[in-house]
PDB file with one MODEL, atoms N, CA, C and O in Angstrom:
MODEL        1
ATOM      1  N   MET A   1      -7.801   2.388 -17.292  1.00  0.00           N
ATOM      2  CA  MET A   1      -7.878   1.954 -15.935  1.00  0.00           C
ATOM      3  C   MET A   1      -6.756   2.701 -14.887  1.00  0.00           C
ATOM      4  O   MET A   1      -5.788   3.252 -15.413  1.00  0.00           O
ATOM      5  N   ARG A   2      -6.860   2.713 -13.752  1.00  0.00           N
ATOM      6  CA  ARG A   2      -6.071   3.508 -12.871  1.00  0.00           C
ATOM      7  C   ARG A   2      -5.616   2.811 -11.684  1.00  0.00           C
ATOM      8  O   ARG A   2      -6.533   2.731 -10.867  1.00  0.00           O
ATOM      9  N   VAL A   3      -4.314   2.168 -11.209  1.00  0.00           N
ATOM     10  CA  VAL A   3      -4.004   1.242  -9.915  1.00  0.00           C
ATOM     11  C   VAL A   3      -3.248   1.899  -9.023  1.00  0.00           C
ATOM     12  O   VAL A   3      -2.244   2.513  -9.383  1.00  0.00           O
ATOM     13  N   ALA A   4      -3.621   1.846  -7.845  1.00  0.00           N
ATOM     14  CA  ALA A   4      -2.824   2.112  -6.615  1.00  0.00           C
ATOM     15  C   ALA A   4      -2.222   0.687  -6.435  1.00  0.00           C
ATOM     16  O   ALA A   4      -2.522  -0.362  -7.005  1.00  0.00           O
ATOM     17  N   ILE A   5      -1.227   0.964  -5.417  1.00  0.00           N
ATOM     18  CA  ILE A   5      -0.900   0.151  -4.457  1.00  0.00           C
ATOM     19  C   ILE A   5      -0.413   0.620  -3.221  1.00  0.00           C
ATOM     20  O   ILE A   5       0.253   1.655  -3.185  1.00  0.00           O
ATOM     21  N   TYR A   6      -0.680  -0.047  -2.168  1.00  0.00           N
ATOM     22  CA  TYR A   6      -0.530   0.392  -0.701  1.00  0.00           C
ATOM     23  C   TYR A   6       0.685  -0.799  -0.158  1.00  0.00           C
ATOM     24  O   TYR A   6       0.665  -1.961  -0.564  1.00  0.00           O
ATOM     25  N   VAL A   7       1.498  -0.384   0.613  1.00  0.00           N
ATOM     26  CA  VAL A   7       2.729  -0.829   1.172  1.00  0.00           C
ATOM     27  C   VAL A   7       2.739  -0.525   2.891  1.00  0.00           C
ATOM     28  O   VAL A   7       2.084   0.396   3.381  1.00  0.00           O
ATOM     29  N   ARG A   8       3.364  -1.208   3.484  1.00  0.00           N
ATOM     30  CA  ARG A   8       3.417  -0.906   4.780  1.00  0.00           C
ATOM     31  C   ARG A   8       4.490  -1.804   5.214  1.00  0.00           C
ATOM     32  O   ARG A   8       4.631  -2.865   4.605  1.00  0.00           O
ATOM     33  N   VAL A   9       5.230  -1.525   6.145  1.00  0.00           N
ATOM     34  CA  VAL A   9       6.164  -2.095   7.226  1.00  0.00           C
ATOM     35  C   VAL A   9       5.935  -1.607   8.087  1.00  0.00           C
ATOM     36  O   VAL A   9       5.785  -0.386   8.126  1.00  0.00           O
ATOM     37  N   SER A  10       5.796  -2.550   9.322  1.00  0.00           N
ATOM     38  CA  SER A  10       5.492  -1.839  10.717  1.00  0.00           C
ATOM     39  C   SER A  10       6.656  -1.934  11.514  1.00  0.00           C
ATOM     40  O   SER A  10       6.735  -0.923  12.212  1.00  0.00           O
ATOM     41  N   THR A  11       7.560  -2.688  11.702  1.00  0.00           N
ATOM     42  CA  THR A  11       9.017  -3.132  12.759  1.00  0.00           C
ATOM     43  C   THR A  11      10.018  -2.767  12.025  1.00  0.00           C
ATOM     44  O   THR A  11      10.063  -3.077  10.835  1.00  0.00           O
ATOM     45  N   PRO A  12      10.803  -2.181  12.514  1.00  0.00           N
ATOM     46  CA  PRO A  12      12.206  -1.996  12.540  1.00  0.00           C
ATOM     47  C   PRO A  12      13.272  -3.066  11.714  1.00  0.00           C
ATOM     48  O   PRO A  12      14.349  -2.804  11.179  1.00  0.00           O
ATOM     49  N   ARG A  13      12.549  -4.364  11.824  1.00  0.00           N
ATOM     50  CA  ARG A  13      13.399  -5.543  11.591  1.00  0.00           C
ATOM     51  C   ARG A  13      12.686  -5.403  10.021  1.00  0.00           C
ATOM     52  O   ARG A  13      13.474  -5.499   9.080  1.00  0.00           O
ATOM     53  N   GLN A  14      11.313  -5.194   9.724  1.00  0.00           N
ATOM     54  CA  GLN A  14      10.985  -5.505   8.469  1.00  0.00           C
ATOM     55  C   GLN A  14      11.557  -4.288   7.862  1.00  0.00           C
ATOM     56  O   GLN A  14      11.832  -4.482   6.678  1.00  0.00           O
ATOM     57  N   ALA A  15      11.894  -2.805   8.383  1.00  0.00           N
ATOM     58  CA  ALA A  15      12.102  -1.660   7.678  1.00  0.00           C
ATOM     59  C   ALA A  15      13.564  -2.552   7.437  1.00  0.00           C
ATOM     60  O   ALA A  15      13.609  -3.000   6.291  1.00  0.00           O
ATOM     61  N   GLN A  16      14.529  -2.833   8.113  1.00  0.00           N
ATOM     62  CA  GLN A  16      15.994  -2.920   7.952  1.00  0.00           C
ATOM     63  C   GLN A  16      15.888  -4.320   6.706  1.00  0.00           C
ATOM     64  O   GLN A  16      16.746  -4.322   5.824  1.00  0.00           O
ATOM     65  N   ALA A  17      15.087  -5.164   6.710  1.00  0.00           N
ATOM     66  CA  ALA A  17      15.150  -6.059   5.475  1.00  0.00           C
ATOM     67  C   ALA A  17      14.427  -5.669   4.032  1.00  0.00           C
ATOM     68  O   ALA A  17      14.281  -6.337   3.008  1.00  0.00           O
ATOM     69  N   ASN A  18      14.046  -4.355   4.360  1.00  0.00           N
ATOM     70  CA  ASN A  18      13.849  -3.737   3.322  1.00  0.00           C
ATOM     71  C   ASN A  18      12.634  -4.487   2.328  1.00  0.00           C
ATOM     72  O   ASN A  18      12.615  -4.714   1.118  1.00  0.00           O
ATOM     73  N   THR A  19      11.690  -4.744   3.368  1.00  0.00           N
ATOM     74  CA  THR A  19      10.479  -5.311   2.980  1.00  0.00           C
ATOM     75  C   THR A  19       9.423  -4.387   2.351  1.00  0.00           C
ATOM     76  O   THR A  19       8.573  -4.846   1.589  1.00  0.00           O
ATOM     77  N   GLY A  20       9.482  -3.055   2.680  1.00  0.00           N
ATOM     78  CA  GLY A  20       8.331  -2.360   1.908  1.00  0.00           C
ATOM     79  C   GLY A  20       8.942  -2.056   0.300  1.00  0.00           C
ATOM     80  O   GLY A  20       8.177  -1.688  -0.591  1.00  0.00           O
ATOM     81  N   ALA A  21      10.261  -2.242   0.090  1.00  0.00           N
ATOM     82  CA  ALA A  21      10.854  -1.901  -1.026  1.00  0.00           C
ATOM     83  C   ALA A  21      10.351  -2.932  -2.022  1.00  0.00           C
ATOM     84  O   ALA A  21       9.947  -2.661  -3.153  1.00  0.00           O
ATOM     85  N   LEU A  22      10.441  -4.513  -1.318  1.00  0.00           N
ATOM     86  CA  LEU A  22      10.163  -5.599  -1.908  1.00  0.00           C
ATOM     87  C   LEU A  22       8.545  -5.738  -2.253  1.00  0.00           C
ATOM     88  O   LEU A  22       8.104  -6.270  -3.272  1.00  0.00           O
ATOM     89  N   GLN A  23       7.785  -5.172  -1.232  1.00  0.00           N
ATOM     90  CA  GLN A  23       6.388  -5.189  -1.453  1.00  0.00           C
ATOM     91  C   GLN A  23       6.090  -4.772  -3.172  1.00  0.00           C
ATOM     92  O   GLN A  23       5.438  -5.252  -4.099  1.00  0.00           O
ATOM     93  N   VAL A  24       6.990  -3.590  -2.949  1.00  0.00           N
ATOM     94  CA  VAL A  24       6.756  -2.229  -3.855  1.00  0.00           C
ATOM     95  C   VAL A  24       6.902  -3.280  -5.564  1.00  0.00           C
ATOM     96  O   VAL A  24       6.111  -3.385  -6.501  1.00  0.00           O
ATOM     97  N   GLU A  25       8.224  -3.863  -5.334  1.00  0.00           N
ATOM     98  CA  GLU A  25       9.045  -4.451  -6.764  1.00  0.00           C
ATOM     99  C   GLU A  25       8.076  -5.552  -7.275  1.00  0.00           C
ATOM    100  O   GLU A  25       7.805  -5.739  -8.461  1.00  0.00           O
ATOM    101  N   ARG A  26       7.544  -6.320  -6.123  1.00  0.00           N
ATOM    102  CA  ARG A  26       6.692  -7.601  -6.218  1.00  0.00           C
ATOM    103  C   ARG A  26       5.370  -6.784  -7.154  1.00  0.00           C
ATOM    104  O   ARG A  26       5.110  -6.902  -8.351  1.00  0.00           O
ATOM    105  N   LEU A  27       4.846  -6.133  -6.339  1.00  0.00           N
ATOM    106  CA  LEU A  27       3.262  -5.354  -7.231  1.00  0.00           C
ATOM    107  C   LEU A  27       3.558  -4.883  -8.720  1.00  0.00           C
ATOM    108  O   LEU A  27       2.856  -5.127  -9.701  1.00  0.00           O
ATOM    109  N   ARG A  28       4.849  -4.091  -8.683  1.00  0.00           N
ATOM    110  CA  ARG A  28       5.231  -3.718 -10.038  1.00  0.00           C
ATOM    111  C   ARG A  28       5.516  -4.724 -11.170  1.00  0.00           C
ATOM    112  O   ARG A  28       4.947  -4.613 -12.256  1.00  0.00           O
ATOM    113  N   ALA A  29       6.209  -5.494 -10.968  1.00  0.00           N
ATOM    114  CA  ALA A  29       6.410  -6.870 -11.412  1.00  0.00           C
ATOM    115  C   ALA A  29       5.230  -7.339 -11.416  1.00  0.00           C
ATOM    116  O   ALA A  29       4.981  -7.171 -12.610  1.00  0.00           O
ATOM    117  N   HIS A  30       4.236  -7.838 -10.954  1.00  0.00           N
ATOM    118  CA  HIS A  30       2.620  -8.167 -11.526  1.00  0.00           C
ATOM    119  C   HIS A  30       2.172  -7.162 -12.632  1.00  0.00           C
ATOM    120  O   HIS A  30       1.792  -7.553 -13.736  1.00  0.00           O
ATOM    121  N   LEU A  31       2.237  -5.836 -12.277  1.00  0.00           N
ATOM    122  CA  LEU A  31       1.485  -5.010 -13.289  1.00  0.00           C
ATOM    123  C   LEU A  31       2.159  -4.997 -14.422  1.00  0.00           C
ATOM    124  O   LEU A  31       1.624  -4.857 -15.522  1.00  0.00           O
ATOM    125  N   GLN A  32       3.400  -5.145 -14.229  1.00  0.00           N
ATOM    126  CA  GLN A  32       4.388  -5.064 -15.570  1.00  0.00           C
ATOM    127  C   GLN A  32       4.146  -6.544 -16.781  1.00  0.00           C
ATOM    128  O   GLN A  32       4.284  -6.660 -17.999  1.00  0.00           O
ATOM    129  N   GLY A  33       3.730  -7.483 -15.669  1.00  0.00           N
ATOM    130  CA  GLY A  33       3.207  -8.716 -16.264  1.00  0.00           C
ATOM    131  C   GLY A  33       1.630  -8.166 -17.229  1.00  0.00           C
ATOM    132  O   GLY A  33       1.373  -8.360 -18.417  1.00  0.00           O
ATOM    133  N   GLU A  34       0.879  -7.511 -16.261  1.00  0.00           N
ATOM    134  CA  GLU A  34      -0.349  -7.019 -17.253  1.00  0.00           C
ATOM    135  C   GLU A  34      -0.102  -5.946 -18.202  1.00  0.00           C
ATOM    136  O   GLU A  34      -1.156  -5.462 -18.616  1.00  0.00           O
ATOM    137  N   ASP A  35       0.589  -5.599 -18.515  1.00  0.00           N
ATOM    138  CA  ASP A  35       1.635  -4.390 -19.219  1.00  0.00           C
ATOM    139  C   ASP A  35       0.856  -2.979 -19.082  1.00  0.00           C
ATOM    140  O   ASP A  35       0.543  -2.242 -20.017  1.00  0.00           O
ATOM    141  N   TYR A  36       0.621  -2.774 -17.740  1.00  0.00           N
ATOM    142  CA  TYR A  36       0.865  -1.538 -16.946  1.00  0.00           C
ATOM    143  C   TYR A  36       1.820  -0.919 -16.269  1.00  0.00           C
ATOM    144  O   TYR A  36       2.565  -1.598 -15.562  1.00  0.00           O
ATOM    145  N   GLN A  37       1.960   0.303 -16.342  1.00  0.00           N
ATOM    146  CA  GLN A  37       3.185   1.006 -16.023  1.00  0.00           C
ATOM    147  C   GLN A  37       2.782   1.926 -14.755  1.00  0.00           C
ATOM    148  O   GLN A  37       2.298   3.047 -14.911  1.00  0.00           O
ATOM    149  N   LEU A  38       2.926   1.586 -14.001  1.00  0.00           N
ATOM    150  CA  LEU A  38       2.382   2.394 -12.447  1.00  0.00           C
ATOM    151  C   LEU A  38       3.259   3.721 -12.612  1.00  0.00           C
ATOM    152  O   LEU A  38       4.487   3.759 -12.687  1.00  0.00           O
ATOM    153  N   PRO A  39       2.399   4.772 -12.652  1.00  0.00           N
ATOM    154  CA  PRO A  39       3.349   5.600 -11.994  1.00  0.00           C
ATOM    155  C   PRO A  39       3.933   6.268 -10.221  1.00  0.00           C
ATOM    156  O   PRO A  39       3.311   5.966  -9.202  1.00  0.00           O
ATOM    157  N   ASP A  40       4.892   6.957 -10.208  1.00  0.00           N
ATOM    158  CA  ASP A  40       5.685   6.736  -8.692  1.00  0.00           C
ATOM    159  C   ASP A  40       4.273   7.133  -7.750  1.00  0.00           C
ATOM    160  O   ASP A  40       4.052   6.588  -6.668  1.00  0.00           O
ATOM    161  N   GLN A  41       3.442   8.091  -8.309  1.00  0.00           N
ATOM    162  CA  GLN A  41       2.244   8.757  -7.193  1.00  0.00           C
ATOM    163  C   GLN A  41       1.667   8.153  -6.669  1.00  0.00           C
ATOM    164  O   GLN A  41       1.254   8.459  -5.551  1.00  0.00           O
ATOM    165  N   ASP A  42       1.380   6.977  -7.292  1.00  0.00           N
ATOM    166  CA  ASP A  42       0.021   5.897  -7.340  1.00  0.00           C
ATOM    167  C   ASP A  42       1.074   4.708  -6.460  1.00  0.00           C
ATOM    168  O   ASP A  42       0.714   3.531  -6.448  1.00  0.00           O
ATOM    169  N   VAL A  43       2.179   5.062  -5.853  1.00  0.00           N
ATOM    170  CA  VAL A  43       2.480   4.034  -4.878  1.00  0.00           C
ATOM    171  C   VAL A  43       1.992   4.651  -3.295  1.00  0.00           C
ATOM    172  O   VAL A  43       2.455   5.772  -3.080  1.00  0.00           O
ATOM    173  N   PHE A  44       1.328   4.211  -2.430  1.00  0.00           N
ATOM    174  CA  PHE A  44       1.119   4.702  -0.892  1.00  0.00           C
ATOM    175  C   PHE A  44       2.181   3.672  -0.173  1.00  0.00           C
ATOM    176  O   PHE A  44       2.391   2.476  -0.377  1.00  0.00           O
ATOM    177  N   ASP A  45       2.616   4.368   0.514  1.00  0.00           N
ATOM    178  CA  ASP A  45       3.499   3.459   1.511  1.00  0.00           C
ATOM    179  C   ASP A  45       3.759   4.106   3.025  1.00  0.00           C
ATOM    180  O   ASP A  45       4.199   5.219   3.315  1.00  0.00           O
ATOM    181  N   ASP A  46       3.346   3.055   3.854  1.00  0.00           N
ATOM    182  CA  ASP A  46       3.077   3.693   5.115  1.00  0.00           C
ATOM    183  C   ASP A  46       4.145   3.110   6.244  1.00  0.00           C
ATOM    184  O   ASP A  46       3.840   2.718   7.370  1.00  0.00           O
ATOM    185  N   GLU A  47       5.657   3.157   5.584  1.00  0.00           N
ATOM    186  CA  GLU A  47       6.686   2.839   6.297  1.00  0.00           C
ATOM    187  C   GLU A  47       6.435   2.995   7.697  1.00  0.00           C
ATOM    188  O   GLU A  47       5.875   4.065   7.937  1.00  0.00           O
ATOM    189  N   GLY A  48       6.711   2.136   8.910  1.00  0.00           N
ATOM    190  CA  GLY A  48       7.012   2.457  10.346  1.00  0.00           C
ATOM    191  C   GLY A  48       5.680   2.577  11.022  1.00  0.00           C
ATOM    192  O   GLY A  48       5.635   2.842  12.223  1.00  0.00           O
ATOM    193  N   TYR A  49       4.410   2.364  10.192  1.00  0.00           N
ATOM    194  CA  TYR A  49       3.417   2.499  10.910  1.00  0.00           C
ATOM    195  C   TYR A  49       2.411   1.091  11.157  1.00  0.00           C
ATOM    196  O   TYR A  49       2.117   0.294  10.266  1.00  0.00           O
ATOM    197  N   SER A  50       2.083   1.029  12.235  1.00  0.00           N
ATOM    198  CA  SER A  50       1.426  -0.425  13.066  1.00  0.00           C
ATOM    199  C   SER A  50      -0.009  -0.545  11.985  1.00  0.00           C
ATOM    200  O   SER A  50      -0.615   0.385  11.454  1.00  0.00           O
ATOM    201  N   GLY A  51      -0.218  -1.672  11.915  1.00  0.00           N
ATOM    202  CA  GLY A  51      -1.608  -1.455  11.600  1.00  0.00           C
ATOM    203  C   GLY A  51      -2.552  -2.190  12.218  1.00  0.00           C
ATOM    204  O   GLY A  51      -3.426  -2.956  11.813  1.00  0.00           O
ATOM    205  N   PHE A  52      -2.113  -1.706  13.568  1.00  0.00           N
ATOM    206  CA  PHE A  52      -3.251  -1.698  14.990  1.00  0.00           C
ATOM    207  C   PHE A  52      -3.796  -0.686  14.693  1.00  0.00           C
ATOM    208  O   PHE A  52      -4.961  -0.709  15.092  1.00  0.00           O
ATOM    209  N   TRP A  53      -3.454   0.521  14.008  1.00  0.00           N
ATOM    210  CA  TRP A  53      -4.093   2.079  13.957  1.00  0.00           C
ATOM    211  C   TRP A  53      -4.717   2.090  12.694  1.00  0.00           C
ATOM    212  O   TRP A  53      -3.982   1.699  11.787  1.00  0.00           O
ATOM    213  N   LEU A  54      -6.082   2.489  12.303  1.00  0.00           N
ATOM    214  CA  LEU A  54      -6.267   2.939  11.014  1.00  0.00           C
ATOM    215  C   LEU A  54      -6.118   4.249  10.775  1.00  0.00           C
ATOM    216  O   LEU A  54      -6.631   4.566   9.702  1.00  0.00           O
ATOM    217  N   LYS A  55      -5.500   5.338  11.489  1.00  0.00           N
ATOM    218  CA  LYS A  55      -5.287   6.661  10.691  1.00  0.00           C
ATOM    219  C   LYS A  55      -3.705   6.277  10.710  1.00  0.00           C
ATOM    220  O   LYS A  55      -3.030   5.952  11.687  1.00  0.00           O
ATOM    221  N   ARG A  56      -3.309   6.408   9.354  1.00  0.00           N
ATOM    222  CA  ARG A  56      -1.864   6.429   8.944  1.00  0.00           C
ATOM    223  C   ARG A  56      -2.051   7.601   8.278  1.00  0.00           C
ATOM    224  O   ARG A  56      -3.180   7.930   7.914  1.00  0.00           O
ATOM    225  N   PRO A  57      -0.739   8.524   7.993  1.00  0.00           N
ATOM    226  CA  PRO A  57      -1.085   9.237   7.145  1.00  0.00           C
ATOM    227  C   PRO A  57      -1.483   9.342   5.341  1.00  0.00           C
ATOM    228  O   PRO A  57      -2.246  10.003   4.637  1.00  0.00           O
ATOM    229  N   THR A  58      -0.331   8.130   5.128  1.00  0.00           N
ATOM    230  CA  THR A  58      -0.768   7.771   3.621  1.00  0.00           C
ATOM    231  C   THR A  58      -1.643   6.971   3.541  1.00  0.00           C
ATOM    232  O   THR A  58      -2.076   6.801   2.401  1.00  0.00           O
ATOM    233  N   LEU A  59      -2.169   6.290   4.474  1.00  0.00           N
ATOM    234  CA  LEU A  59      -3.836   5.545   4.314  1.00  0.00           C
ATOM    235  C   LEU A  59      -4.480   6.345   4.019  1.00  0.00           C
ATOM    236  O   LEU A  59      -5.185   6.340   3.010  1.00  0.00           O
ATOM    237  N   ASP A  60      -4.396   7.213   4.815  1.00  0.00           N
ATOM    238  CA  ASP A  60      -5.503   8.994   4.769  1.00  0.00           C
ATOM    239  C   ASP A  60      -5.605   9.351   3.374  1.00  0.00           C
ATOM    240  O   ASP A  60      -6.677   9.463   2.778  1.00  0.00           O
ATOM    241  N   ARG A  61      -4.448   9.528   2.862  1.00  0.00           N
ATOM    242  CA  ARG A  61      -4.289  10.096   1.511  1.00  0.00           C
ATOM    243  C   ARG A  61      -5.093   9.201   0.618  1.00  0.00           C
ATOM    244  O   ARG A  61      -6.123   9.552   0.044  1.00  0.00           O
ATOM    245  N   LEU A  62      -4.575   8.092   0.551  1.00  0.00           N
ATOM    246  CA  LEU A  62      -5.242   6.595  -0.253  1.00  0.00           C
ATOM    247  C   LEU A  62      -6.840   6.891  -0.137  1.00  0.00           C
ATOM    248  O   LEU A  62      -7.711   6.905  -1.007  1.00  0.00           O
ATOM    249  N   ARG A  63      -6.879   7.055   0.864  1.00  0.00           N
ATOM    250  CA  ARG A  63      -8.526   6.780   1.474  1.00  0.00           C
ATOM    251  C   ARG A  63      -9.230   8.213   0.549  1.00  0.00           C
ATOM    252  O   ARG A  63     -10.328   8.198  -0.006  1.00  0.00           O
ATOM    253  N   ASP A  64      -8.431   9.180   0.575  1.00  0.00           N
ATOM    254  CA  ASP A  64      -9.496  10.330   0.171  1.00  0.00           C
ATOM    255  C   ASP A  64      -9.407  10.471  -1.469  1.00  0.00           C
ATOM    256  O   ASP A  64     -10.111  11.229  -2.138  1.00  0.00           O
ATOM    257  N   ALA A  65      -8.358   9.549  -1.992  1.00  0.00           N
ATOM    258  CA  ALA A  65      -7.662   9.132  -3.381  1.00  0.00           C
ATOM    259  C   ALA A  65      -8.951   8.674  -3.998  1.00  0.00           C
ATOM    260  O   ALA A  65      -9.644   9.264  -4.827  1.00  0.00           O
ATOM    261  N   VAL A  66      -9.201   7.097  -3.232  1.00  0.00           N
ATOM    262  CA  VAL A  66     -10.300   6.301  -3.825  1.00  0.00           C
ATOM    263  C   VAL A  66     -11.374   7.262  -3.344  1.00  0.00           C
ATOM    264  O   VAL A  66     -11.821   7.551  -4.454  1.00  0.00           O
ATOM    265  N   ALA A  67     -11.982   7.843  -2.642  1.00  0.00           N
ATOM    266  CA  ALA A  67     -13.011   8.423  -2.345  1.00  0.00           C
ATOM    267  C   ALA A  67     -13.585   9.690  -3.659  1.00  0.00           C
ATOM    268  O   ALA A  67     -14.644   9.958  -4.226  1.00  0.00           O
ATOM    269  N   GLN A  68     -12.471  10.084  -3.668  1.00  0.00           N
ATOM    270  CA  GLN A  68     -12.549  11.247  -5.219  1.00  0.00           C
ATOM    271  C   GLN A  68     -12.758  10.531  -6.631  1.00  0.00           C
ATOM    272  O   GLN A  68     -12.756  11.159  -7.690  1.00  0.00           O
ATOM    273  N   GLY A  69     -12.947   9.090  -6.531  1.00  0.00           N
ATOM    274  CA  GLY A  69     -12.938   8.182  -7.467  1.00  0.00           C
ATOM    275  C   GLY A  69     -11.630   8.055  -8.638  1.00  0.00           C
ATOM    276  O   GLY A  69     -11.904   7.485  -9.694  1.00  0.00           O
ATOM    277  N   LEU A  70     -10.059   8.650  -8.411  1.00  0.00           N
ATOM    278  CA  LEU A  70      -8.974   8.791  -8.671  1.00  0.00           C
ATOM    279  C   LEU A  70      -8.456   7.401  -9.196  1.00  0.00           C
ATOM    280  O   LEU A  70      -7.702   7.333 -10.166  1.00  0.00           O
ATOM    281  N   PHE A  71      -8.949   6.168  -8.427  1.00  0.00           N
ATOM    282  CA  PHE A  71      -8.352   4.707  -8.733  1.00  0.00           C
ATOM    283  C   PHE A  71      -9.594   3.957  -9.139  1.00  0.00           C
ATOM    284  O   PHE A  71     -10.721   4.065  -8.657  1.00  0.00           O
ATOM    285  N   ASP A  72      -9.185   3.187 -10.101  1.00  0.00           N
ATOM    286  CA  ASP A  72     -10.025   1.828 -10.398  1.00  0.00           C
ATOM    287  C   ASP A  72      -9.976   0.661  -9.486  1.00  0.00           C
ATOM    288  O   ASP A  72     -10.976   0.074  -9.073  1.00  0.00           O
ATOM    289  N   CYS A  73      -8.227   0.233  -9.076  1.00  0.00           N
ATOM    290  CA  CYS A  73      -8.272  -0.989  -8.446  1.00  0.00           C
ATOM    291  C   CYS A  73      -6.811  -0.640  -7.444  1.00  0.00           C
ATOM    292  O   CYS A  73      -5.797  -0.007  -7.737  1.00  0.00           O
ATOM    293  N   LEU A  74      -7.066  -1.091  -6.627  1.00  0.00           N
ATOM    294  CA  LEU A  74      -6.153  -1.269  -5.499  1.00  0.00           C
ATOM    295  C   LEU A  74      -5.060  -2.559  -4.856  1.00  0.00           C
ATOM    296  O   LEU A  74      -5.453  -3.519  -4.194  1.00  0.00           O
ATOM    297  N   LEU A  75      -4.030  -2.360  -5.136  1.00  0.00           N
ATOM    298  CA  LEU A  75      -3.199  -4.077  -4.867  1.00  0.00           C
ATOM    299  C   LEU A  75      -2.478  -3.390  -3.549  1.00  0.00           C
ATOM    300  O   LEU A  75      -2.037  -2.301  -3.181  1.00  0.00           O
ATOM    301  N   MET A  76      -2.666  -4.864  -3.039  1.00  0.00           N
ATOM    302  CA  MET A  76      -1.344  -4.611  -1.776  1.00  0.00           C
ATOM    303  C   MET A  76      -0.773  -6.093  -1.820  1.00  0.00           C
ATOM    304  O   MET A  76      -1.144  -6.748  -2.793  1.00  0.00           O
ATOM    305  N   THR A  77       0.069  -6.718  -0.920  1.00  0.00           N
ATOM    306  CA  THR A  77       0.588  -7.907  -1.309  1.00  0.00           C
ATOM    307  C   THR A  77      -0.390  -8.735  -0.001  1.00  0.00           C
ATOM    308  O   THR A  77      -0.815  -9.836  -0.350  1.00  0.00           O
ATOM    309  N   SER A  78      -0.671  -8.399   1.084  1.00  0.00           N
ATOM    310  CA  SER A  78      -1.615  -9.052   1.949  1.00  0.00           C
ATOM    311  C   SER A  78      -2.675  -8.139   2.573  1.00  0.00           C
ATOM    312  O   SER A  78      -2.394  -7.234   3.358  1.00  0.00           O
ATOM    313  N   PRO A  79      -3.915  -8.443   2.168  1.00  0.00           N
ATOM    314  CA  PRO A  79      -5.106  -7.472   3.551  1.00  0.00           C
ATOM    315  C   PRO A  79      -4.430  -7.439   4.658  1.00  0.00           C
ATOM    316  O   PRO A  79      -4.454  -6.295   5.112  1.00  0.00           O
ATOM    317  N   ASP A  80      -3.766  -8.246   5.383  1.00  0.00           N
ATOM    318  CA  ASP A  80      -3.031  -7.417   6.586  1.00  0.00           C
ATOM    319  C   ASP A  80      -2.375  -6.259   6.572  1.00  0.00           C
ATOM    320  O   ASP A  80      -2.465  -5.493   7.532  1.00  0.00           O
ATOM    321  N   ARG A  81      -1.639  -5.973   5.507  1.00  0.00           N
ATOM    322  CA  ARG A  81      -1.123  -4.588   5.159  1.00  0.00           C
ATOM    323  C   ARG A  81      -2.401  -3.358   5.040  1.00  0.00           C
ATOM    324  O   ARG A  81      -1.981  -2.223   4.813  1.00  0.00           O
ATOM    325  N   LEU A  82      -3.241  -3.448   5.117  1.00  0.00           N
ATOM    326  CA  LEU A  82      -4.652  -2.297   5.275  1.00  0.00           C
ATOM    327  C   LEU A  82      -4.438  -2.135   7.294  1.00  0.00           C
ATOM    328  O   LEU A  82      -3.987  -1.198   7.952  1.00  0.00           O
ATOM    329  N   ALA A  83      -4.954  -3.401   7.705  1.00  0.00           N
ATOM    330  CA  ALA A  83      -5.011  -3.597   9.338  1.00  0.00           C
ATOM    331  C   ALA A  83      -5.049  -4.761   9.655  1.00  0.00           C
ATOM    332  O   ALA A  83      -5.512  -5.608   8.891  1.00  0.00           O
ATOM    333  N   ARG A  84      -4.444  -5.128  11.165  1.00  0.00           N
ATOM    334  CA  ARG A  84      -4.289  -6.337  11.559  1.00  0.00           C
ATOM    335  C   ARG A  84      -5.263  -6.976  11.760  1.00  0.00           C
ATOM    336  O   ARG A  84      -5.158  -8.202  11.721  1.00  0.00           O
ATOM    337  N   SER A  85      -6.921  -6.182  12.130  1.00  0.00           N
ATOM    338  CA  SER A  85      -7.940  -6.667  12.720  1.00  0.00           C
ATOM    339  C   SER A  85      -8.989  -5.810  12.072  1.00  0.00           C
ATOM    340  O   SER A  85      -9.117  -4.590  12.175  1.00  0.00           O
ATOM    341  N   LEU A  86      -9.651  -6.581  11.450  1.00  0.00           N
ATOM    342  CA  LEU A  86     -11.038  -5.905  10.786  1.00  0.00           C
ATOM    343  C   LEU A  86     -12.199  -5.023  11.726  1.00  0.00           C
ATOM    344  O   LEU A  86     -13.226  -4.570  11.221  1.00  0.00           O
ATOM    345  N   ILE A  87     -11.740  -4.824  13.595  1.00  0.00           N
ATOM    346  CA  ILE A  87     -12.516  -3.862  14.335  1.00  0.00           C
ATOM    347  C   ILE A  87     -11.593  -2.714  14.080  1.00  0.00           C
ATOM    348  O   ILE A  87     -10.369  -2.611  14.158  1.00  0.00           O
ATOM    349  N   PRO A  88     -12.608  -1.829  13.729  1.00  0.00           N
ATOM    350  CA  PRO A  88     -11.903  -0.631  14.132  1.00  0.00           C
ATOM    351  C   PRO A  88     -11.743   0.061  14.926  1.00  0.00           C
ATOM    352  O   PRO A  88     -12.742   0.349  15.585  1.00  0.00           O
ATOM    353  N   ARG A  89     -10.161   0.832  15.379  1.00  0.00           N
ATOM    354  CA  ARG A  89      -9.813   1.466  16.709  1.00  0.00           C
ATOM    355  C   ARG A  89      -9.893   2.918  16.605  1.00  0.00           C
ATOM    356  O   ARG A  89      -9.646   3.622  17.583  1.00  0.00           O
TER     357      ARG A  89
ENDMDL
END
């Protein structure tokens, strides 16, 4: 099984608090508890991009990789990391 993780921080305050790194650390710890080692290239980080927009560089790369069947599972700390609203903009 191949797993990807997606993290995003959208505000300077979140970035200053290093919440992106904390998200990665939390997800890696979860995977290590499942005896899974996550390669660095399977971490997708859109730091600084608002969840208001669905067009984000790293999210676009992740969607392409998922469409190609490269991952079996995607983890994130919260669904709002993908988007604030389920209504596309």
